[in-house]
C-alpha positions as CSV (number, residue, x, y, z in Angstrom):
1,M,-4.5,-11.9,-16.4
2,N,-2.9,-8.5,-17.1
3,F,-6.4,-7.0,-17.5
4,Q,-7.3,-8.3,-14.1
5,K,-4.2,-6.7,-12.5
6,L,-5.0,-3.4,-14.3
7,L,-8.6,-3.5,-13.1
8,A,-7.4,-4.3,-9.5
9,A,-5.0,-1.3,-9.6
10,A,-7.7,1.0,-10.9
11,A,-10.1,0.0,-8.2
12,I,-7.4,0.4,-5.5
13,G,-6.5,3.9,-6.9
14,S,-10.1,5.0,-7.1
15,T,-10.8,3.9,-3.5
16,V,-7.7,5.7,-2.2
17,A,-8.5,8.9,-4.1
18,F,-12.1,9.1,-2.9
19,S,-11.3,8.3,0.7
20,S,-8.3,10.7,1.0
21,I,-10.3,13.8,1.8
22,T,-12.7,12.0,4.2
23,M,-9.8,10.4,6.1
24,A,-7.8,13.7,6.3
25,A,-10.8,15.4,7.9
26,S,-11.0,12.9,10.8
27,T,-10.1,14.7,14.0
28,T,-8.5,14.1,17.3
29,T,-10.1,14.9,20.7
30,T,-8.8,18.5,20.3
31,N,-10.7,18.8,17.0
32,E,-7.4,19.3,15.1
33,P,-6.9,17.2,11.9
34,K,-4.5,14.3,12.3
35,Q,-3.0,15.2,8.9
36,S,-3.7,18.1,6.5
37,V,-5.5,17.2,3.3
38,G,-2.3,17.7,1.4
39,E,-0.3,15.4,3.7
40,Y,-3.0,12.7,3.5
41,T,-3.4,13.1,-0.2
42,S,0.4,12.7,-0.6
43,D,0.3,9.5,1.5
44,A,-2.7,8.3,-0.5
45,V,-0.9,8.9,-3.8
46,L,2.2,7.1,-2.4
47,T,0.0,4.1,-1.3
48,T,-1.5,4.0,-4.8
49,K,2.0,4.0,-6.4
50,V,3.1,1.2,-4.1
51,K,0.0,-0.9,-4.8
52,A,0.5,-0.4,-8.5
53,A,4.2,-1.5,-8.2
54,I,3.0,-4.6,-6.4
55,V,0.4,-5.3,-9.0
56,A,3.0,-5.0,-11.7
57,E,5.2,-7.6,-10.0
58,K,4.3,-11.0,-11.4
59,D,5.5,-12.8,-8.4
60,L,3.2,-10.9,-6.0
61,S,-0.5,-10.6,-5.5
62,A,-1.9,-7.2,-4.4
63,L,-4.7,-9.1,-2.7
64,D,-2.1,-10.6,-0.3
65,V,-0.4,-7.4,0.6
66,A,-2.0,-4.4,2.4
67,V,-0.3,-1.0,2.2
68,E,-0.7,1.9,4.6
69,T,1.3,5.1,4.4
70,T,1.8,7.8,7.0
71,E,4.1,10.7,6.3
72,G,6.0,8.7,3.7
73,V,6.5,5.7,5.9
74,V,4.9,2.6,4.2
75,Q,3.7,-0.3,6.3
76,L,3.2,-3.6,4.5
77,T,0.9,-6.2,6.1
78,G,-0.7,-9.4,4.9
79,T,0.4,-13.0,4.3
80,V,2.4,-14.5,1.4
81,A,3.6,-18.0,0.6
82,T,7.3,-17.5,0.9
83,A,9.9,-15.3,2.6
84,A,11.2,-14.4,-0.8
85,Q,7.8,-12.8,-1.7
86,A,7.8,-10.8,1.6
87,D,11.3,-9.5,0.8
88,L,10.3,-8.8,-2.8
89,A,7.3,-6.7,-1.6
90,A,9.6,-4.7,0.6
91,R,12.2,-4.2,-2.2
92,V,9.5,-3.1,-4.7
93,T,8.1,-0.7,-2.1
94,R,11.6,0.8,-1.4
95,D,12.0,1.5,-5.1
96,V,8.9,3.7,-5.3
97,N,9.8,7.3,-5.5
98,G,8.8,9.2,-2.3
99,V,8.9,6.2,0.1
100,K,11.0,7.3,3.2
101,Q,10.9,4.0,5.1
102,V,9.3,0.6,4.8
103,K,7.9,-1.4,7.7
104,N,7.6,-5.0,6.5
105,L,5.1,-6.8,8.7
106,I,4.1,-9.4,6.1
107,K,3.8,-12.9,7.5
108,V,4.8,-16.0,5.7
109,D,2.4,-19.0,5.4
110,A,3.7,-21.9,3.4
111,T,0.1,-23.2,3.0
112,K,-0.6,-20.3,0.6
113,A,1.8,-21.8,-1.9
114,K,0.1,-22.6,-5.3
C-alpha cells in the first residue's frame, strides 16, 4: 500500500513539474502572462508538497482530493466520506510550509465510506 502511495505522489509531482512551464506561458487577451514562470513554478511546487502531505496521511486518499494553488493560496476540492476527512485535509494543507491560505471546498458524501 505504501508503494502505491509513493507511486501516486511521484506521478503527481512529475505531472505538475512538466506542466508548470506550459501553464505559466498561457496568456491573457493582452498577451501578458497570467503568472511569471517563477510564480507558477512556486505554486506548482507548493501543490506537489500539499499532495505529498495528503498521500502521507493514512486517513486520506489523494485520489479524492484535488489541489490547486495560486499565489500561495491552496484550494482543495473533491469528495470525501466524512467531515473529519475534509477537516483533516485542510489541516494537513495548512501545515505545509509556504501555504498562505486554504480554501476548503471539499464535499462530504457518506456513500463513499468504506
